N, C-alpha and C positions, 0 to 999 in steps of 0.2 A: 445601529451594529449596519457597520460597512461590511459590504461582498466581501464573501470569504473569497481567496484566489484559487481554494481545490473546488470550490463551487461553480466556477467558472466554466462553461463549458470549454471553451481554447484551452485554459486548460490540462483540463481531461484529457483531453485529445490529440495535446500535445506531442510532435515529436520525442520527446523527452520519456512518454509513459510509454512502459518496456511489456506491460500483463494487461488486461482490462477481462470485466466482464463485468454483466448486465450491473453491478450493485458497488464494485471494486473498482480502482485503477491502482499501479504500482506504479515505483520508479526510483531511481538511485538520491538518495538525499546530496543537494549543494554542498552540505558540511559534513561528509562524515566523519563521526567517529571511531570508525575502522572501512578498512576497505571492503565493499560488498557492502553496506548501509543500506537499503533501503525503507521507502515509507510507504505503508499500504492504508490505501484514504479511500474514505467511503463516499460514495457518488449522493447519496443524502448530506446535508450536514448535521452531523451531531454533535455535543459538547463533550457526551463520555461516551465510553463502552456499554455503559446501563441503558445505552440507552435504545442498541440497536433492536431490529426483532431475530427469531428464532431463523428464520430465513436467510436473515443478512450475514448471519453470525457463520453459517453450513458455507453459506455463500465467498465468507471471508476465510474460512479454512479455505479453500479452492484455493484460495489467491494465492496464500502460506504457504501451500504446496509448490506450486508455479515456482513463486518467488525464492524460495529453497534450494531446489532442482533448479534456476538459474544460478543461482551467488554457487551453489556447489561447483556448477562450470565453470564458471568464470578465478574463481577463489578461492577451493580447496578449504572453507574455514575449518578450525576443530570445534567449531560449535558456533548455536546460533544463538538469539536469547531476542524477544519477544516482549515488548511493552507497550503500554498503554499512551 
Protein backbone atom coordinates (compact mmCIF):
# COMPACT_ATOMS: atom_id res chain seq x y z
CA UNK A 1 0.00 0.00 0.00
CA UNK A 2 1.29 3.44 -0.89
CA UNK A 3 1.55 5.75 2.08
CA UNK A 4 -1.64 7.63 2.77
CA UNK A 5 -1.21 11.40 2.39
CA UNK A 6 -3.33 11.96 5.52
CA UNK A 7 -0.89 9.86 7.57
CA UNK A 8 2.06 12.05 6.61
CA UNK A 9 3.13 14.33 9.46
CA UNK A 10 3.73 17.20 6.99
CA UNK A 11 0.10 17.04 5.87
CA UNK A 12 -1.24 16.78 9.43
CA UNK A 13 0.84 19.78 10.55
CA UNK A 14 0.34 21.93 7.44
CA UNK A 15 -1.15 25.40 7.47
CA UNK A 16 -4.34 23.81 6.07
CA UNK A 17 -5.00 22.18 9.44
CA UNK A 18 -7.44 24.42 11.29
CA UNK A 19 -8.32 22.23 14.26
CA UNK A 20 -6.39 19.41 15.88
CA UNK A 21 -5.99 17.41 19.04
CA UNK A 22 -3.89 14.41 19.99
CA UNK A 23 -5.84 11.99 17.78
CA UNK A 24 -7.52 14.05 15.03
CA UNK A 25 -7.11 17.01 12.71
CA UNK A 26 -9.50 18.90 10.45
CA UNK A 27 -9.34 21.13 7.39
CA UNK A 28 -11.61 22.47 4.70
CA UNK A 29 -12.07 20.14 1.72
CA UNK A 30 -10.31 21.09 -1.54
CA UNK A 31 -13.44 20.11 -3.49
CA UNK A 32 -16.31 21.09 -1.19
CA UNK A 33 -19.81 19.81 -1.88
CA UNK A 34 -21.14 22.82 0.04
CA UNK A 35 -19.68 25.93 1.70
CA UNK A 36 -17.86 24.98 4.88
CA UNK A 37 -17.28 21.33 3.88
CA UNK A 38 -14.62 20.05 6.30
CA UNK A 39 -12.70 16.81 6.55
CA UNK A 40 -12.14 15.43 10.05
CA UNK A 41 -9.30 12.93 9.82
CA UNK A 42 -7.84 10.53 12.39
CA UNK A 43 -4.08 10.73 12.82
CA UNK A 44 -4.00 6.93 12.97
CA UNK A 45 -4.68 5.25 9.62
CA UNK A 46 -7.99 3.38 9.59
CA UNK A 47 -10.16 2.13 6.74
CA UNK A 48 -13.51 2.37 8.50
CA UNK A 49 -15.11 4.03 11.50
CA UNK A 50 -15.60 0.58 13.04
CA UNK A 51 -11.82 0.36 13.54
CA UNK A 52 -11.79 3.36 15.88
CA UNK A 53 -11.29 2.86 19.60
CA UNK A 54 -13.70 4.28 22.16
CA UNK A 55 -11.07 6.90 23.04
CA UNK A 56 -10.79 7.91 19.38
CA UNK A 57 -14.58 8.16 19.07
CA UNK A 58 -14.82 10.43 22.11
CA UNK A 59 -11.97 12.56 20.78
CA UNK A 60 -13.65 12.70 17.36
CA UNK A 61 -16.76 14.19 18.95
CA UNK A 62 -14.63 16.98 20.45
CA UNK A 63 -13.18 17.79 17.01
CA UNK A 64 -16.65 17.63 15.41
CA UNK A 65 -17.94 20.17 17.94
CA UNK A 66 -15.02 22.53 17.28
CA UNK A 67 -15.45 22.13 13.51
CA UNK A 68 -19.20 22.81 13.78
CA UNK A 69 -18.51 25.97 15.80
CA UNK A 70 -16.00 27.19 13.19
CA UNK A 71 -18.37 26.44 10.31
CA UNK A 72 -21.23 28.15 12.15
CA UNK A 73 -19.13 31.28 12.68
CA UNK A 74 -17.93 31.43 9.06
CA UNK A 75 -20.89 30.12 7.03
CA UNK A 76 -24.08 30.09 9.18
CA UNK A 77 -25.43 26.86 7.62
CA UNK A 78 -29.02 25.73 7.99
CA UNK A 79 -27.79 22.34 9.20
CA UNK A 80 -24.96 19.82 9.28
CA UNK A 81 -24.32 16.44 7.68
CA UNK A 82 -21.83 14.02 9.17
CA UNK A 83 -20.70 11.06 7.07
CA UNK A 84 -18.25 8.25 7.30
